[in-house]
N, C-alpha and C positions, 0 to 999 in steps of 0.2 A: 538431433534437434532437441532443445530443452522443452520440457513440459511445465507450464506455469499453472499454479492453482491460486485461487483467491484466498488471501490470508484474512482480510477484513475489508468491509465497505464503509465509506465515510460520506458525510453530507457536504463537507468542505474540503477542497483540494489541499489547503495548507495543512490540515490535520494529517492527510495521507502523506504529504511530503515530509513532515516531521518524523513520522514513523519510518518512512523510507530511509531517511538520513541515519536514524538510530540503527536500523538493520545493517546499513552499509558500514557503519562504524564497527560493527561486530562481524564483518566479513560476509554478510549475506546480501547478494544482489537482488534487487527487486525493481518492479516497474509500477508506475501509476497509470491506470487506464481510465480516461474520462472523455466524455463527449463535449469538450469545451475548447477545441482548437488550440491545444497546448497551453491552456490557461489564458489565452487572449480574449476569449469570449465566454466568461463564466456563466452568463445567463443561459447559454445553450444546454447546460447540464441541469437546469432547474427541473426538479422532480426525478432526477436520476442520481444514482449513487456513483461515487468515485471508488474504483476498485484498486486495492493494493495487492499485487500478485508477486509470488516468489516461486522459484524453481521447486518442483515437487521434492527434490532431494534435500532442500533446506527448510521445508515447511515445518517440521517438528521443532527444530531449533528456533525458528522464527516465532512459533507459537509460545514457546517457553519465555522468550524475551518479551513478547507482547503481554503475556499473562503477568510477568513480574512487574512490568510497568503499570498495568491496570490495578495491581494490588496496592500500590503506593498511595 
């Protein structure tokens, strides 16, 4: 069974989804975890963060990609 770790937390779901897509373009599978009924009820996540998680075996590579993006 895969073990997922939090790569980053976001305030907006769309920000997490954009990074998720970038990671998947680079061959890293990730998941977005939010308390918003799959995006149908965004108000439910008010005051909570949206978590982007990756498999622990991909975490280092994902951090490198994320850091490179943040440096731009």
